[in-house]
N, C-alpha and C positions, 0 to 999 in steps of 0.2 A: 605630327607630334611637334609641340613647341621646343625648340632647341636652346632659346634664350628666354630669360625671365620677361624681356619687353614683349614676346609673343603671346604671353598667357593672357586669356580672355578675361574681361572685367569681373565676369561671375567668379573666377577662381580667386582672383585677388580680394573679392569681397569676402569670400569664406576665410582667407588668411587674417584679415582685418578682424573678421568677427571672433576670432579666436584669441584676440587681444583682450585680456581681463580689464584692464585700466585704460580708459579712452585718452587719458592725459598722455599716453605714449603715441597718439596720433600726432601730436605737435611736431616730433621728431620726423615722423614718417612723412609728413606734409612737405617737408623741405627737401626730400629726395628728389622729386621730380613732379610736374604739373599733373601727371596721372595719378599719383598717390594723394597730391593735394585734393583732387576731384573725389576721389574715393572717400579719403576720411571725412570730407564736407558731409557726404552722402550719408555716412554711417553714424556720424555724432547725433546721439539721442538725448544729451543732457547739456545744458549751458548753466554757469554759475555767473551771476553779474554782481560786481561789486563796484565800490566808487572808483577804484582806479580803472575799470573797465571803461567807465564813461568819459574819465579825464583822458584817455588814450584814443578812444574811437568817437567821442562826442555824443553818439547816440548808438543804440544797439540795432538800430534798423539794418545796417550794414550787415552784422553778425546774424540777423535773422534771415536775411536774404541769402547769406552764404550757407548756412546750415538749415536745409529745407525740411529735414526730417526729425527736427527737434520734438521730443515728447515732454520732456521736464526742463523747467526753467527755476532756478534756485535764486531768490532775490534777498536771503537772510542777512547778507553781508553788505547789502545796498543800503545808504542811508542819505539820499539826495531826494530828487523830486520824484517821488512814488507814482504820483498820478500821472505824470508825464510817461514814465516808463511803461506803465501798465497799459496805457492807450496804445503806445507803439506796439506793444506785444498783441493787443486785441485786433489791430488793424493788419498785423502780419500775413494773415492768412495760413498760419501754422494750424495743424491738428494737434494742439497741445492737450497732453492728458493729465499732468500734474503741475502745480504752481506752489512754491514755498514762499510764503510771506512773513515768516518768522522775525522777530527782533525789530519790528517796526514800532513807531509811535501808536499809530492807528491805521486801521484799514481805510484804503482810498476807495470809500464807497461808491462815489460817482464813475470813476473809471472802471470799476468792477462791473456796475452796470451795464456799461458799454461793452465790456468784455463779454458779458453773458449773450448779449444779442448778437455777436460775431463769432463766437467761439463756443460752438456747441458740444465740443469733444472733451472738455474737461470733465475729469472723473475725480481727482484729487486735490484737495486744498488744505494748505497747512499754514497755519496762523498762529503759531506757538509763542509765547512770552511777548505778548503785545502790551504795550504800556497803557492802551485804553481799548476796551472790548466790551461792548454792552448789546443788550437785546435787540435794539434797532440794527445793528450790524449784522447779527444772525438773521433776521428777517430778510433784510437787504440781500444777503448772500442767497439765502434759500429762494427768494424770487428770481434771483438772476441765474441760478444754476440748479434748475430742478432735477438735472441727472445726477447730481453729485453722490458719489459712492463712499468717499472716504473724507472725513472732516476732523481736523485736528486743532482744538482751540486751547490746548493745555498751557497752564502756569502763566496766566496774564499777570502783569507785573505792577498794576496799578496798587496805589496804598489804600486798601479797603478800610482801615481805621475801624470804627465801632460799627456794628450791624445797623443797617438802616431802619428808620423808624417803621416802615412798612412790613418789616420782618415780624411774623408772627411768633408767639411765645413757644409753639410746638414745633419750631423748625422749618416751616413752610412758607414759601412766599406768597404774598396776597396777589390778587388777580392782575393788578396793574404793574406794568414793567417800571424797574427803579433805573434811573439813569446812571451810567457810569460802571454798571456791573452786569454779569451775565446771571440771570435768575431762572427759575423755572418756567417762567412765562415764555422766555425767549426760546428754550429748549423744545417746550411743548409746540410753539409755533414752527419752528424748524423740523420737528419730527413729523409734523402733519402735511408739510410740503414736501420733504425730501424722502419720498416713500422707498426709494431705491438705496437708502444709506445701509451701508454693509460694515462700516468701520468707523469708530468715533473715539475720540480722546478727549475727555472731559476733566482731566487731572488738574488739581490746583485750583478749581473754580469753587470758592468757599461759600457760595451763596446759592448752589443748587442741592435740592433734596432729593429724597426718594422719588418724588414726583416726577421729575426728569427721567429717571429711569423706567418708571412706568409708562411714561408718554413714549419712549424711544422703542420699549417692547411692544407695546400696542400698536404704534404706527408704522415702524419699521421692521417688516416681516423678514427682511432678507438679512437683519443685524447678524454678523458672524464675529466681530471684534470689539470690545469695549473695555476701555481703561478709565478707572475714576480712582486714581491714586490721590492721597491727600485732599479730599472733598471732606469738609468738617461736618456736613449735616447729612451725608450719605451713612445709611445703617444698614444692619443685617436684613431687615425688612425689605429695603429696595434691592440688595443684591439678591436675596431668595426671590423676588418677583421677576427680575430680569432673568435669572435662569431659568425659571418656570415657564416664562411666557415667550421665549426666544429659542425655538426648536433648532436653529441652525447655528447657535452660539459655539463658536470653536475656540475663542480665546477670551479669558476674562481676568483683568488685571485689578487688584484692589490692595491698598495699603493703608495700614493704620485706623481702620474703623474701630469703633468701640463695640465689643461683643458682650452683652451681658449673659446671653444664652445663644448657642450656635444652632439651636434646634430648627430655626427658620430657614437657616441656609442648608442645613444637613438633610433636611427632608425634600429640598428642591433638587438635588443632585440626581434623584431618579429620573427627572426631566430632561437632563442634559444629555442627550444621547449622541451630541455630536462634539463635546467639550474635548479639545486636545491639549490646550495651554491654560494652565491654572497658577496664578501669581496671587498668593496671599501673604504680602510680606508685612513686616513689623506689626503683627496682631498676636493676640493671645489665642493660641489655638490648642484645644485638649485632644487627648488621643482619641475620644469618641468621635471627634470632628473627623479625623483620619480614617477611622473605621467606617463612616458613612460614605467617604469618597470611594473606599475599596468595594463597599457593597454595591455602589451604583454601578460598577462595571463599565466605566467611560472608556472612550478610546484615546486616554491620556498619551501625549507624547513628552509634554514638559511639565515640571512640578517646580515652582518656587516658592520656598518658606523662609527667604531671608530675613534674619532678625527676628523670627517669630518666638514666642516664649509659650510654656504651658503644655508642649508635648514631651513625650519620653521616646526612649529606644524602642519600647514596645510598640508604640503607635506608628512610627516611621517604618519599623519593620513589618508591620501588617500590611501598611500601604504598598511597599516595594515589594512584597510578596505576590501581591495582585497584578502590579503594573510591572512587569518584567521587561516590557517593550519600550520604557522610557529611553528617550535619547538625550534629555537635559534634566539635570537635578541640581538645585541650588539649596544647601542646607546652612549658608552662611550664619555664623553666630549661634550655632547650636553647640555650645561649648561643653555640653555633658558627654559629646562623643569621644571615644576611646578608640586606640588603634584595633583593640579585638572588636569592638562594634563594627568598624569599617570591614574588617574581616569578614564577619559573618553577613553584613549587607552586600559585599560584592558578590555573593552567589546569585543575587537578582539583578545584576548589573551589566550583563553580557553584552546588552545592545546600547549601552550608554556611551555618547560621544563627547559629552561635556559635563563636567561637575565642579561645582563651587563648594569649598570648605573653608572659605575666610573666616578667620577669627574663631576658628575651633582650636583653642590655644594647646590642647593635651595631645594633638596628632602630630607625629612624628616621622621619620624616615620609614618606618613600617608600614604607614598607610600609603605613603607615596609607591613602595614597592607592591603592595596588594593591589592598587589600582593598575598599575601598568603591566601586572601580571594576570590578573583576574578579569580585566576588562578589555577584551580584544578590539572592540570597536573605539575605543577612548581616543579623542583627538585634543581635547583641552582639559587641563587641571588647574584650577585656582586653589592655591593653599597659602595666601596671603596672612599675615599675623598667626602664624601656627608655630610648633616646635620643630619644623623641619631642619634636620641638621644635629638635633639633640643626640642622636644615636648614630652608631656606625651602620655602614652597609655591610651585607655579607660579601664574602670574597667573589662569589660568582654570581651575577645577577642577569635574568634574561632581558633581552633588547626588546623594545616595543616600537617598530619603525612607523606606527600609525600616530604617534603623539606629535602635534604640531605646535601647541601653544602650551606655555607654561607661566602663570602668573605667580609668582613666589616672593612679592614685596613685603618688606617689613617683618620677614623671619630673621630674628636676631640671633639665633642660632646656626644660621646658613653659613657654611665654610667653604675653603676651597676644595677640600677633600670631598665634600658633599657634591659641589658642581662638577667636579671630576666624573663622579659616579653617574649625575644626572646626564650628563653629556654622553656617557658609554650607553646608557640606556635607552636614551632618545636620539638616536643618529640623524632622524628627519626633521629635528625640531627647527621651526621658522621665525617663531616668536618667542623671546624669553624677556621676563621682567623680573629683576633681583634688585629694584630700587630699594634704597634705605636698609639694606642688609650690609651692617656695618663691619662685619669680620672679613668680608671676601676683599681680595685684591686682584690686581691684573693677571695674577698665575691662576686663579679660578675662572677669569674669563678666557685666558688663553686656552685652556683645558676645553672649553665648551667649543671653541674655534677649531680645535684639533679634531673633535669627534662629530660636529654638528656643521657640516658644509652647507646646509641649506638656510642657514639663519637670515633672515631678512629685516627682522626688528629686533633692537636690543635697548633695553632700558636698565640704567646704572644710576638713576638720579639719588642724590644724597650718598652715594658710596665714596666717601672721602679717602678711602685708602685705594681705589682704582684709579691709576694714573693714565693708562693706556689700555689697549686690548690685548696685550701680550706681544712678545717678540716673534712669533711664528707667523704672523701676517696671514691669517686663514680666512678672514671674513670678507672674502671676495663677491659675496652675494648680498652683502649688507645693503640696505636701502634706507633704513631709519635708524638713527642713534640719539637716543635722549640720555645725556649725561649732565644735566641741570644739578649744580651743587656737588658734582663730583670732583675728583683730584686731578681730573685730566689737565694737562700741561702742553707746552709747545712740542715737546718730543712725541707725546702721545698723539696730538694731531698730524705730525708728520708721519707717523706710522699708519694713521688712519688714511692719509692721502696715498700711500704706497699700496695698501690692501684694499681699500673700498672704493675702487673707482666707479662705482654704480650708484655711489651714496646720493639719495635725494633729500633727505631732511637731517639737519643737524642743530640740536639744542644743547648750547654751552652756557645756559643762563646761570650766572653767580660762580663760574669757574675762575677763581682768582689767580690760578697757575698760567693761564691762557694770554699771551700777548699778541701784538700786531703780527710779529714773526710767524706764530703758529697759525694764526688765521689766514695768512698770506700762503703757507705751505698747502693747507688743506683745500682752500679754494682755487689754487693753481693747478692742483691734481685731480680733484673730483669734477669732471667735465659735465657733468649732468645735474649737479647740484641745483636744487630748487628753493629750498627755504633753509635759513640759519638765523638762530637766536643768540645774540651777544648781549642780551640784557643783564645789567649788573656785572658786566666783565670789565672791571675797573682798570685793569692793565691793557685794555685794548683801545688804541687811538681812534678817534671818530673820523680822522682823516683817511683811515682805510676805506670807509663805506663807499665813496665813489669809484676807488679803484677796483672793488670787488664787483660793483655793477659792471663797469667797463670790462673787466677781465673775464667774467664769468657770465656770458649772454643768457644761460639757462636760469640764472637767479631770478624768482618771482617775488619773494618777500624776504626781507631783513628786518629783524627787531635789533635796534642799535644799542650800543652801550649809552649810558647816562650823558646826557650833556649835549645831545644831537638833536638841533631844533632847525629842520630846512627850511629855508624861504619857499614862498611859493613857486619860484621860477626853479630852484633846485628840486624841489620835489616833481615838478612837471617833466623836467629834464631826465630824471631817473625813471620816471613811469614811461616815459617814451621809449625807454630802453628795456620796457618790460619788467621793472622791478619796483616793488611797494617798500619803501623803507619807512619803518613803524619807529616811535619813539620808545625808547626802552623804559 
């Protein structure tokens, strides 16, 4: 039997490292010894490359040789020579499975073709928010990566202007591709070549029509997930078609389509034998539509009806009566809901793990108590922009140790007394957002700290009366603190430094009570701090930035107060110490 940790075999240490949820912690472990460095290198599966990465390392080739088992590479934050970078990855010999090329000007088509010849393992390609995306790009991608299974081309950011002249009056594209945009022609070619495609996101492509959905459902027989949010020419006919002709479909996300009569979609649900996730947000949905979903007897697990209009409590009750095994429900914006409605609906929500009731303005403390009492599996509650706090809590309330996350921002009635009760009811809370709840003070936050010892993330943005986390110094496990526009001051930061030694992210944007002294207090005490925003902190001197970087080696990103414009030499110096200092 091993008596010392050094004697443990490699396999045991790999099992230990595997249990670490966030691979960013590998960085600290890799500094312990060469053995830990070797293990962390082998187990790292993802890499994010940004401009600072290249400035420090010059190329990524060394990193690709170091991390031999990378499966995912994210280039969304890189804005340099993308062609060269993609070629480096292509010739690395990695068995890469996923590549994120989002937020780029355009796709590096030629280097992607080279990658296609060298890297046959790629299954996931994310190309969201490109400035230029067109049919020829889709055709090149489908030729280069015929085994692609997941493809995201959502929300291209080019200025469409007026519809092209080749766009016919019935809303369908003519047979010739139109330069500069994605059309039905590109989707048709792509679907004919990527037969194994099972997940596709076409959201925000305004010149595709129902023909694209017909092509996908006809050619991609393994299609399991499709998202077509904010697509101007997608109609109920196209949605009905994709439901009827995609027997393996498990997830459908549609936002904002115009529905004159929902019969086309209603009659299609009988074919959706595998559908588990249904997101029909920002639409007019009548009770008859909800009845048809219930009659279809689907294996639904998640229903999202956020910002929908037209249905009533009768329709949603009928739906939930049938689907009592739902684990996620989003009824945001259903402002007809009352506390009594939620009490009645809770009888059907015993398996629910997450619920959103944002912007249901009539809901009060009674709804919160009902959910925590009657929904034993619930882990997340979203009640932003409600009347939470308007009524009192009963003297005796049951605890619910399963609740992990509460999003309660913009609840204008929320008070310190309400926070105290919430802390008592949810002792295992890890995430709390009470941003822009203007009545609360540090006394309410302190009550949360006294009762909820597991808090990891806290948001008090816009809470001008919150100057600190309270005097009890209870937030020992806090990792993320967002306090932009709050009343935080130097004393508050000193208290954060004393109690939150494991703090990783701190946002103080617009905190006018914070000065250089407070910044030095918190940076000096929080030894693992990685990111800090001082944007619009007008009382913080820019001279402190260099001190911060040299004093706290863990810092990776600082957003500076106004007025800091580093020279190229200064920027490179700070980057070589591992920290990117951004202009505030």
